[in-house]
N, C-alpha and C positions, 0 to 999 in steps of 0.2 A: 504493500500500500504506500501511497504517497502521503506522508504525515509531516506535521510541523509542531514542535513543542514551543509553547509560550510560557515562560516562567516569571512569576512575580517575585522579584528580588526582595520586596518588602514583606513578603508573606511568611510569618512564623518561623519555621525551621530554616528557611532560606536566608534569614538575616545572619545566621552564624555559619553558613555554608560557603566553602570556596566555590563560587558559582562558575568560574572559568573551568575548574577541574570537573565539576558536576556536568556542565554542558558537554565537555569532551567525552565523559563517560556515557552520557545519554546517546550521543551521536554514534559512538562505537557499538553500543549494545543494539540499537535499532538497525544500523546498517548491516551488522553481522547477521541479524535475523532476516535480512533480505528486503528491508524497507528503503524507499527513497525518503530520506529524513533530513530535516533541518531543525535548528534550535536557536531561539533568541531569548535573551534575558532583558526584561524591561521593568520599569518602576510601576508601583501600584496605581499611580494616577493615569498611566498610559495604557494599562494592560487591556482594558475593554476595547479601546479604539484599535489596538493592534490585533486582537482576536477577531473583531468585526471585519477588518480588512482582509485577514487571512481567510476567513470563512467565505467571503464574497469573491475570492479569486477565481473559483470555479475549477481549479485543477487539483484540489486536495480531496483525499478520501476521508480525512479527519484531522483533528488537531489534539494535541496533548496540553492540558492546562495544569499548571503547577501553582499552588497557593492555598489559602485558607478557604473556608466555606463560602465566603462572599465571592471570591474569585471563581470558584467552581460553579456556584449558582449562575453567575453571569455567563460563564462559558457554556453551561448547559442550555441556557436560553438561546444563545447564538447558534449553537450546533443544531438545536431543534428547529429553529426558524430556517436554517439553510440546508437541512436534511443531510448533514454529514456526521460522522462518528466523533465521539468525545472520549479521550483518555484522561484519567485523573491521577495527578501526583499529589498526595495528601500532605501539604506542608503547613497546615493550620493547627488550631488548638483542639477542636473536636473532631474534625474530618468525618462528619456524619454521612455524607453521600458515599465516601470511600468505604465506610463501614457497611453500609447497606449493600454495596457491590461486592463485599467480601474481598477487597483488595488489601495487600500488605500495607501497613501504615508506615513502614520504613521507606524513606524517599529513595533509597538506593535499591532495595529489594523490589520495589514496585516497577522499576524500569524493565527488569527481566520479565515480569509477569505481563506487562502491557505489550512488550515487543513480541512475545510468543503467545499472546492471547487471541481472543476471537471477538467478533462483534455480536452483541446481544441487544435485542429490542426491549426497553423497559418503559415504564409509565412516567409521565410527567404531569403535574397539575398546573392550573392557572387560576388566578384571582383577578376578575375583571380584565382578562386577557394577558395579565402579567404572569409569566411562567414561574413555577417554583418546583424545586426538587425535594424539599423537605417539608415545610409546613407554613401555613398561615395561622397566626394566633393573635389574640387580643385579651386584655384584662391583665392577669397576673404576670404573664410573660412579657407583655409590652411594658408594664410598669417596671419590671426588673431590668429590662434592657435600657429603659430611659434613665434609671438610677445608675446603672453601670456606666453609661456614656458620660456621666458627670465625674467619673473617677479616672485619673490619669494612670496609665500603665505603659510599660515599654518592653514587655517580654511575655512569653507564653504563661509563665507562672504568675506574672502580674495580672494578666487577663483572668486567670482562674481565681485569683484572690479577689479581683474586682467583682466577679460573678458571685462569689460567696457573700461578700459584703452587701451587694445589691439584693441578693435573695433574702438575707436577714432583714433588710429594710422593708421588703414587701411583706414578709411574714407579719410584721407589726402594723402594717397599713394596707390591708388587702382592698382592692377595688370592688365595687358592686355596680352593675349596670344592666339595663334592659336590652333584650335582643329578641328578634323574631326570626324563625327559620322556616323554610319551606323545602320539603322533601317529597317527591312523587305526588305533588298536589296537596299534601297535608301541611297545614300551617300551624305553628305553635309559637306562643309568646311566653317568655320566662325571664326571670332575673338570674344573673350569673355573676361569678367572680372571675371566671376564665373560660375561654373557648379556644380550641385548637382543631385545625383541619389539616391532616397529614397526607402526603403522597403514599398511599397504602397504610395499613394499620401499623401502629407502633408494636415493636416486639417488647420483650421484658427487660431489656437493658436499661439501666437508669438514665442513660443519655438520651433515651427516647428517639430511636430511629427505626425505620422499617426493616424487618428481616428479609422481606421479599418485595421487590419493586415491579413484579409482574402480576399482581393480584387483581388489578383492574378496578380497585375501589379506593375511595377516600376514607380515611379514618376521621370520624367526627366525634369530638369530645367536649363536653361542657361540665362545669361544676356549679352546684348551687351556691348561693351567697355564703361566703366563709368568714368566720372570725379568726383571729390569730391562731387559736388552738387547732382550728380546722385546716388552716394552711400548713401548719407544722405536721399534722397527721398526713396530709396529702404528700408533702415532701418525703416523709418517712416511708409511705407506701410506694412512691416512685423509686426510692433508693433500693427497696427490696423486690422490685419488679412486679408490683401489684397495683398498678395504676387503675386498671379496670375494676378491681375489687374494692377500691376506696368507696366509702359510703356516700360521698358527695358527687361522684363522677357518673355521668351518663355517657355511654359510648355506643356508637353504631357505625356500620360500614355503608357508604352510599356511593353512587356514581356521579351525582350532581347535587348541588346544594346552593340555595339562595339565602343570604342573610340580610337582615334589615336592622340597623342600629338607630333608633329614633332620636337618641340624644347625642349622636356623634357631632354633627354640624361643625366639623373642622377643629374640635377641641380635643378629640381623642386620637390615640395612636394604635397602630397594629404593627405586627412584625411579619415580614415575609423573608424566609430563609436568613434570619438573623439581622435583617436591616429594619430599623425603626422608620415607619412611614406614617403620614397622616391617614386616618381611617375614613373611608368614604361611608356615606349613610347606607348605601346598598352595595353588597359584594356578591358577585356570582362566582361560585367555585366549581370548576369542572376538572375531570380527569381525562387525560388523553392516552388511552392504553397503547403501549408498545410503540409510541411515536418518537421516542428518544433512542438513538443508537449510541451504545457505549462499548468501550473496550474492556473486557473482563478476562480473568484468568480461566484456564481450562479447569473443569471440575475434577476432583480427585477420582482416580479410577475405581470402579465398583469391584470389590474383591470377589473372586470366584468362590463357589461353594467349598472347594477344597481349602482355599485360603481362610475362609471363615471358620471351618471346622478346626483347622490347625491352630487358630488363634484361641480357641476355647478348650481344646483337648489337652490334657497334661502331656508333657514330653515323655517319650518312652525312656525307660531306664536303660543305661548302657549295659551291654552284655559283659559279664566278667571275662 
């Protein structure tokens, strides 16, 4: 394949990486795997423009994006709109999309996986036409991100620390707002403290990402209005992989969803793939099954019956 890697030098792990050496390594690995391959390293402020120009060239089968979740979300949107494949180098803090794709989280090991991998079609969501690969959320999460954005940090650990501090702030000051949703012609109105709509349902990992991006459904989660003790219980249940079992959570899987926020009026925020944005009064969420092409690793080989039996049977005693 003809591929181009575009790496965000300001993204997480890349800040402390010898990018000239890494670029050379990537070129060697992909060319040895038989690809027509080029690589560029750019600043965070320029990476979206560079990715857009690469995708619009018309001669690429795909491009490899390296950076944090924000970079990867932007790259996925560009790849989806242009119908080309996306490879992911997880250089951020959480690397949620890479986790869903079951890619190595080491920036060096993932090069071999992508170079020798295959293209798979996965789902992508949209909120009023804006693509998302992870989630749309409002309420608790949006308030936490807004708090976090007021805290200065300059490293991966600094961002994690800022997340913890912001989360504690939200525990003691949870939001409550009114929302209306429509699914399959059924309309319901309720008060909530949080809402999340994910690209396929969350798995049990505390980081809350989908285990499978080919399920063809949005995960839709709401919580009833919460007091500080209820938020603390919600966090505790998420940490032990029991989000859906929390007493305050209502969860369902849907293919399309329309939301109405009567009190938004430009004063509220939402989060789309980690980016804090003004929330519109009406939000239409849709899933686009199998429309995003991604590079993934080959699945592990299925063991034969003899191999499975050998793994469970005790080894024979050596003859004297």
